C-alpha positions in Angstrom: 49.6 -134.0 85.2 52.1 -136.2 83.0 52.9 -139.8 82.8 55.9 -139.2 80.5 59.0 -140.1 82.4 61.4 -137.9 80.2 59.2 -134.9 80.4 58.5 -135.4 84.5 62.4 -135.9 84.7 63.3 -132.8 82.7 60.9 -130.5 84.7 62.3 -131.9 88.2 65.8 -131.1 87.0 64.8 -127.7 85.8 63.4 -127.2 89.2 66.3 -128.5 90.9 68.6 -126.2 88.8 66.3 -123.4 89.8 66.4 -124.1 93.5 70.1 -124.0 93.2 70.1 -120.6 91.3 68.0 -118.8 93.9 70.0 -120.3 96.8 73.2 -118.7 95.4 71.9 -115.5 93.9 68.8 -114.7 95.8 65.0 -114.1 94.4 64.7 -113.7 90.9 63.1 -110.4 89.9 59.6 -111.1 88.5 57.1 -108.2 88.5 55.5 -108.1 84.9 51.6 -108.1 85.0 50.7 -108.1 81.3 49.5 -110.9 79.2 51.4 -109.8 76.2 49.6 -112.1 73.7 46.1 -111.1 74.7 46.8 -107.4 74.6 48.6 -107.7 71.2 45.7 -109.7 69.7 43.2 -107.0 70.9 45.5 -104.1 69.3 45.6 -106.0 66.1 42.0 -105.8 65.9 42.4 -101.9 65.5 42.5 -100.8 69.0 45.0 -98.5 70.5 46.9 -99.2 73.7 46.1 -96.7 76.2 48.7 -95.0 78.6 48.1 -97.9 81.5 48.7 -100.6 79.1 51.8 -99.1 77.5 53.3 -98.6 80.8 52.8 -102.4 81.3 54.3 -103.1 78.1 57.5 -100.9 79.4 57.6 -102.7 82.9 57.5 -106.0 81.1 60.5 -104.8 78.8 62.0 -103.7 82.0 61.5 -107.0 83.9 63.0 -108.8 80.7 66.1 -106.7 81.2 66.3 -107.3 84.9 66.5 -110.9 84.4 68.9 -110.7 81.7 71.1 -108.9 84.2 70.4 -111.6 86.9 71.3 -114.3 84.5 74.4 -112.7 83.5 75.7 -112.7 87.3 75.3 -116.5 87.6 78.9 -118.1 88.4 77.9 -121.1 86.3 76.3 -121.8 83.1 72.5 -123.5 83.7 72.1 -126.9 81.7 68.1 -126.9 82.1 67.4 -123.3 82.2 70.1 -121.7 79.9 67.6 -121.6 76.9 65.3 -119.7 78.9 67.7 -117.1 80.0 69.0 -116.9 76.3 65.7 -116.6 74.6 65.0 -113.3 76.6 65.9 -110.0 74.1 66.0 -106.6 75.7 64.1 -103.9 73.5 65.6 -100.7 75.1 64.8 -98.6 72.1 61.0 -99.6 72.4 61.3 -99.0 76.4 62.9 -95.5 75.7 60.3 -94.4 73.5 57.6 -95.4 75.7 59.2 -93.8 78.5 59.8 -90.6 76.7 56.1 -90.5 76.1 54.3 -91.7 79.1 54.5 -90.6 82.6 54.7 -93.0 85.3 51.5 -91.7 86.7 49.8 -92.9 83.0 49.7 -89.4 81.3 51.0 -88.6 77.9 54.2 -86.3 78.6 54.8 -83.0 76.6 58.0 -84.6 75.4 56.0 -87.3 73.4 55.8 -84.9 70.5 56.6 -81.3 69.4 53.1 -80.5 68.6 51.7 -81.6 71.8 54.5 -79.7 73.6 53.5 -76.5 71.9 49.6 -77.1 72.2 50.1 -77.5 76.0 52.2 -74.4 76.1 49.7 -72.6 74.0 46.9 -73.9 76.6 48.8 -72.7 79.7 49.5 -69.0 78.2 46.0 -68.8 77.4 44.8 -70.1 80.7 46.9 -67.3 82.4 45.2 -64.9 80.0 41.8 -66.0 80.7 42.5 -66.0 84.5 44.1 -62.4 84.3 41.1 -61.2 82.4 38.4 -62.8 84.9 40.5 -61.0 87.9 40.3 -57.5 86.0 36.5 -58.0 85.5 35.9 -59.0 89.3 37.8 -55.9 90.2 35.9 -53.9 87.9 32.5 -55.2 88.8 33.2 -55.6 92.7 30.3 -53.5 93.6 27.7 -55.7 91.9 29.4 -59.3 92.2 28.3 -62.1 94.8 31.5 -63.3 96.3 35.2 -62.1 95.2 36.1 -64.9 92.6 35.0 -66.2 89.3 33.3 -70.0 89.2 32.8 -72.4 86.6 29.0 -73.1 85.0 28.3 -75.5 82.4 32.1 -76.0 81.8 32.7 -72.4 81.3 34.1 -69.4 83.5 31.4 -67.1 84.8 31.1 -64.1 87.2 28.4 -64.2 90.1 26.4 -60.9 89.5 23.7 -59.5 91.5 20.8 -60.4 89.4 19.2 -56.9 89.6 22.5 -55.6 87.9 22.9 -58.3 85.2 22.2 -56.0 82.7 25.3 -54.1 83.3 27.6 -56.9 82.4 28.0 -57.7 78.7 28.1 -61.7 78.2 26.2 -65.1 78.0 24.0 -66.0 81.2 25.3 -69.7 82.0 23.1 -70.4 85.3 21.0 -68.6 88.0 21.1 -69.5 91.6 18.2 -71.4 93.1 17.3 -68.3 95.0 17.2 -66.3 91.7 19.3 -63.5 93.4 22.7 -64.4 91.7 23.1 -64.7 87.8 26.4 -66.5 86.5 27.5 -64.6 83.5 30.1 -65.5 81.1 31.8 -62.0 80.2 32.1 -61.2 76.4 35.8 -60.4 77.2 36.5 -64.0 78.0 34.2 -65.5 75.6 36.5 -65.7 72.5 39.3 -66.9 74.6 37.3 -69.9 75.9 36.2 -70.8 72.4 40.1 -70.7 71.5 40.8 -72.9 74.6 38.1 -75.6 73.3 39.8 -75.6 70.1 43.4 -76.1 71.6 41.6 -78.9 73.9 40.4 -80.8 70.9 43.7 -80.5 69.4 45.5 -81.9 72.4 43.0 -84.8 72.3 43.6 -85.5 68.8 47.5 -85.5 69.1 47.4 -87.7 72.2 45.1 -90.0 70.1 48.0 -89.8 67.3 50.7 -90.5 69.7 49.0 -93.8 71.3 48.4 -94.7 67.9 52.0 -94.5 66.7 53.2 -96.0 70.0 50.7 -99.1 69.5 52.2 -99.7 66.0 55.7 -99.7 67.4 54.5 -102.4 70.0 52.9 -104.5 67.0 56.3 -104.3 65.1 57.8 -105.9 67.7 55.3 -108.4 68.6 57.0 -111.6 68.3 59.9 -110.4 70.7 57.6 -109.2 73.1 55.2 -112.0 73.3 58.3 -114.5 73.5 59.8 -112.6 76.4 56.4 -112.5 78.2 56.0 -116.3 77.8 59.5 -116.9 79.0 58.8 -114.8 82.0 55.6 -116.6 82.8 57.8 -119.8 82.6 60.4 -118.4 84.9 57.5 -117.3 87.3 55.9 -120.7 87.1 59.1 -122.4 88.1 59.4 -119.7 90.8 56.0 -120.6 92.0 56.5 -124.3 92.1 59.9 -123.7 94.1 58.2 -121.7 96.7 55.5 -124.3 97.0 58.0 -127.1 97.1 59.9 -125.5 100.1 56.6 -124.7 101.8 55.4 -128.3 101.8 59.0 -129.7 102.1 58.6 -131.6 98.9 
């Protein structure tokens, strides 16, 4: 609420112009969902953006680009809204860097770094090797196994062996069935491979943390522009909401 006549007149003129724009050019694209100032302040305290937040930053940049494109198609120069449209600055470099690193389903991509791509390649190859070893062992001990496949026990691969024959398999006991008739043994042949896999998983996690930290620093390096764009989108969204409400109540 305000009793400042000049301010009220200016806001009404902005709304009138906004109405005219969407009448001639259709709905303005507004779909950003991030409070950029809040998230950047959180990151400035030392917290890295996660994959979801980085995708929200990317979406905000895309929304900025789409509004700029929308404004460039106007067949007249706005008087009251021109400063808003001109205040938007596209940051395609940051957009592309996030897009290269984070997938649409909020996962860090292999393409985020050469190191991550190599680690995941090693994980894939080692996983194939472990499964091949397990398949061979299942075949080797088929006469004393309970079932025809390996299982996971305590986060480790194990073969279900008839308890009375557990001494025939060299390995570590990971679990025993409730009946006691089945012993789940992690074979010695895959133990070393699984230990290597554990190391690779730790390296993958560390590399992902490093990538998220680097992307967060890129966001912080562009914080003024990102916050400004986000605030302008918010103001345009507010105008859009007022316009819809105005039409709803025929004001």
